[in-house]
N, C-alpha and C positions, 0 to 999 in steps of 0.2 A: 723698308716701307711696309706699313700694315696692309693686310689683305682687305680688299674692298668688300663691304658687307652688302649682300643683295637680298631681295625679297624672297619669301618662301615660294617654291614652285606652285604655279596655279593661283597665286594671289598677286593682284596687280595694284599699282598706284594709278590713280585717276587724276590727271593733271589739269590745270586751269583751262587750257584751250579746249580739251575734250569735254570738260564739265559745262561749257556753254550749251552744248547740245543736250547733255543730261538734264540741265535745269530747264531748258525749253520743253523737253518731253515731260518731265515731272510736273511742270506747271499745267500742261494740257491734261494729263492724267488726273490731277487733283481737281481741276475745274469740272471735268466731266463727271467724276465720282460725286462731287458736291451737288451737281445739277440733278443727280438721281437720289440725293439725300443719304448717301453713304457717309458714315461718321468715322473719323480717324481714330485708330487705337494704336498704342505703342507697346511693343512686347519685348520681353527679355531675350537676349541672345542665347542664354543658357536655360535649359530645362532638365528635369529629372529624366534619365535615360528610359525609365520604365514607361513613361507616357508615350514615347515613340514606338516602343516594342508592342505595347498594347494596341495602339491605333493603326500603325502602318502595317504591322504583320511581321513576325520574326523571320519569315522565309523570303522576304523581298530583298532586292539588291541593296536598297538603302540601308536596311538593318544589318545585313550580312557583310557588306563590303565597304560602305561609303560613309558611315557616321564617324565624326570626331568625338569620341567618348573617353572620359578619364575619371578617376576617383579623386574627390577633394580630400582635405586633411582629415576629415572625419570618416572617410571611406565610402561616402555617398557617390554613386555613379551619376555623372552629369554629362550632358551632350550639347555641343554647339548645334543649334537648330538646323536640320537639313531641309526643312520646309516650314511654311508659316501656319497652315491650317490647324495643326494639332495644338500649338501654343495659343492660337486665337480661341479655340474651343475651350481649352483649359481656363483661359482668362474669363470667358463668358460665363462659365459655370461658377468659378470661384468668386466672381464679383456680382453674381445674381442679376445678370443683364437680360436673361431670357424673358422676363415679364415686362420689359420695356416695350413701348408701342413701336419704336423704330429699331428693328434688329438687323440693320445692315451696316457693315463695318469694312474699313480698308486699313492696310498697313503697308509700310515700305521699309526695306532694309536688307542687310546681308544675310545670306544663308551659306551653309558649309557642307560640302560633300567631297569625300576623298575619291575623286574620279581621275581618269587619265586626262590631263589638260589638252585641249585642242581648240581650234577656232570656234568661238561661240559657246565653249564649255570650260568653266574654271572651277577651282576648288572653293574659292570665295566668290559668290555671285550675288547680284542684287535682284530682288523680286518685289513687285507690287502685287499684293493679294487683296481680293475682295470676297467677303463672305456674307451670306444672307440666311437668316434663321426663321423658322416658324411658318413657312409657306409650302404646302405640300402639292400644290397644283403646278402645271407646266407654265403658268404665267411668269413665275420667277426665273425659270430656265430661259424663257424668251427674253426677259429683261437683261439677264447677263449677256446674252448674245447681241441684243440691240446696243447695249452699252459699249461692249468691246468694238462692235462694228462702227459706232460713232467715233470712238477713239482713232481708229485707222483712217476714217474720212478726214478728221480734223488735222491729223499729222500729215496726211497725203499719201498713204501707202495702201489704201483700200484696193487698188488695182493689182497689187503685187502680193496679196495675202489671201489665202483661201480657207474656208471653214470645212472641217471634217467632223461629223457627229456619229454617235452610235448609242444604242441602249444595251447595257450589260446586265439588265435585270436585277433581281434580288440575290442575296447571298445563297439562298436555297436554290434558285435557278442555276447559278454558276456552279454550285456543287455537283448538280446532276450533269451539267455540261462538261465539267472537268473530267469526270469519269469516262464519258464518251470520247473526249478528245485524247486522253491518255491511251485508251485502247487502240484508237486509230494510229496515233504517232508511234506506238511501240512497234508497229509493223515496219516503220521506216527509221527505226532508231539508229541503224548502222549508217544512214545517210545524213543524219543530223550533225551539225557542228558541235564542238565541245560545250559551248555555252548552252545550246538548246538541249543537249543530253542531260546536263545538270538541272536545267529548269523543268525537264519532263517529270522529275521526282520531287521538285520543290514548289515551283510556281508555273505550271504548264500554260496558263493563259498568256504569260509574257512571250511565249514562243510565237503567238499570233502576230506580234508587231516586230518580229525579227527582220533585220535589214538584209539578211542572207538571201540572195535570189533563188538559190536551190531550195532552201527551206520554204520560200514563198510558193514555189511550184508544187511542192508536196501539199501545202495547205489549201491549194485550190480544190482538192478532193475531200478536205476535212469536213466533219459535221459543222453546221452553222449554229452559233450561239442563239440566233434569233428564233430557232425552232424550239428552244428550251425555255423561253421567256414567257411568263404568265400573261393572261389577258389584260390585267390592270396595267402592267408595265408597258405592254404593247400599245395599248390605247393612249397612254401618257405620251409615248414617243411619237405616235402618229399625229396626235393633236399638236405637239410641238413642231414637228416638221411642216405641218399645214400652216401654222402661224408664222413660222420663219419665211415660208414662201410668200405669204400674204404681204409681208413687209419688204419683199423684193431682195432678200438676201440669198445669194446662191450658196449651195453647200454640196458636199459629197457625203453620201452614206457609206461609211467605212466600217464594215462588219468586223474587221480585225483590230479596230481601235479599242483598247481595253484599259489604258492607263496603268501605271506601275505600282500603285498603292492599294492595299487591301480594303480600305474603308469606302471606296466608291461603290455606287449602285445606280441603276437606271441610266440617266443621261450622262454621257461623257462627251467632251468636245475638245478640239484643238484647232488653233489658227496657225497655219503653216505657210512658209514661203519657199519657192523654188530658187530664190536668190541667196540662200544661206548655206548651201552644201548639206552635209549629213545632219548637222544640228539645226534642223529647219523649223522647229516648233517655237513660235514666239509667245504663244499664250495657250494655256491648257487648264481644264477644270472639269467639274462634274458634281453630281449629287453625292451626299454622304449622310443619308437619313438615319443611320443607326449609330453614328460615331458619338454623338453627345450622350446617348444612353450608355454606351460602352465605357465612356470616360466618367461615369458617375452622375450625370445629369438626368433630367426627365426626357422621355422620348420626344425628339424634336426634329422635324424635317430641316434639311440644310443643303446649301449648294454654294460653290465658290469657284474662283479661278485665280491663276497667278500669271503674271506677265514677266518674262525674263528681260530685265532692263538692258543688259549687255547685248542680247540678241536683237532687241528692238533698235538700239543704237547702231549696231553693225548693219542692220538692214537699211536704215536711213542713210548711213555712210555709203553703202554699196550702191544705192540708187541715186546718191548725190542730189537729194531733194531738200536739204536744209540750206535755205538761201538767206535766212535772216542774219543781217550783219549786226552784231552786238558790240558796241564800243566798250573797251575796257576802261577808257578814260574819256570824260566829257570836257573837263577843263584842266588845263596844264598850267600850273603856277610856277613862274621863274622869279627868283630874287637875285639881284646883283649886289654882292657884298654881304658879309655876315651880319652887319648892322641892320639889314632889311629883312632878316628871317622872321622877326617878330611880326612885321606887317603882313608877310605872306601867310603865316599861320592864322593871324587874327582875321584876315580877309577870307580865308578858306572856311573858317568856322561860321562867319556871317552868312556866306553863301549857302552852306549846309543848313543853317537855321531856316532860311527862306525856301530852299529847294532841296529837301532831304533825299530825293531820289537821284540827284546828280552825282556822278563819280568825279571827285576832285583829287588831283595828284599834285603834290609839292615836290619839286626837284631839289633835293638836298645835296646833290653831288657837287664836289668842288671842281667845276669846269667853267670854261669861258662861255660868254653869251651865245656865240654862234653854235657851239656844241650843244648847248641846252635847247636852243630853238630847233636844231636838227632832231634832237631826242623827242621834242614835242610833236614834230611833223610825223616822225616814225611811229609814234604811239597811236596815231589815228584820232587824236583828240580834235574836237571841233574848233575850240579856241584856246589861245594861250594868253595869260596875263603876265606882263613883265613889270617887276617892281624895281626901280632904281632910285638912288639917292637924289639925283638932280630933279626928279619929278615928285618925290615925296614932299619936297618943300612946297610944291604947287598943289599938293594933295590930289594928284592925278596919276593914272596908271596907263600903260600901253596895252591895248587889246589887239591881238592878232587873230583875224578870221582865217584859220589855216585852210579851210576848204575853198573859200573864194579869193584868198590872197589879198585881203584888205586889212587895214589897220586904223585904229582910232586912239586918241588920247582922251580919256574920260575921267571925271570925278567918280569917287567911290559910289555915291548914290546913283549916278548914271550907269555905272557898270551893273549894279544889281537889277536895274530896269532892262538894260540891254540883254542880259542873260535870259530874261523871260522871252525875248524875241527869238533868241537862238534856239531855245529848247521848248 
């Protein structure tokens, strides 16, 4: 017997029952984004490796440990996208979209990172990203937060998810702060865990959001990034916080929130839930005002966020708040005898022509009538249509109302009208 072939570790199949919830969520996401006039953009899974190294930073965890990179047949280094912003920025520059009046975009699809798989974190994972270009005031920061807050309200999870925000200033501000932070942490280097000791000499800001409780105790005495941020960035953040409060959104000012990618500046934010365990960030984003220039475009302000679809689905499942019953089948068509298959197919096509949104299933299995009726009941269909030879002569069909346990013999034209009453 041949060995069973299984999926790659950290990469999952998403089956029809689960995708009902996915489709429900995605519909809400798209409707809200559309209401804010964000335009869909579709991006390739593969990009040149160099654009990620240039944008994300060569000493980040993503570049050092997590990217799926390989050489193609011509020796070019390509990478499966680990995140969406860099590819989106590349597309905006390449396709000359920065001069358009509406520079707000969204995308949805799989990302890839070679991480240790665990609950809420996979090697192939889906993200919805939104990016806005060309607005340098805090108004667009506010819009991003208002938009995500609206999403949580419509989905019904706003009571179970909290906003954390911070300002990380400019690259110049962080350079000065990094020097002070490293000097402080070197005094406690012997108490740091292995990961933090490595980051001390590569990316010290990432130590700030360490999950290690002992490291967090040390950081309580560390210099504060806020003391190194210039007046312009400070005022931008103060104004944003005031506007968020005016709109009734509660938030936590988390001075250790830094985000893991080098291109961020000023505003960074995360929406987190205590119901998800260690992988508790559902949505994260921030400003990246220098990235477009670094990637070859003209200097342009920008901000974006990404929502982890798997984590959002996991949160909704954990809270058990998805009540919508979605029928897989609306009308179940049964024919008795091979000679009546033509009538079943023809009738199903006529119904679809009139009611294209209905889900119509024809039972082609070679089973007796009672078995097929049982299948129809188990399918949760609302009605079953039974086609048999003795009634074909009378040009009528049996309609079974499976919910109310009623039945009728109707002519075809009567059936088409009756369906309108049912749905």
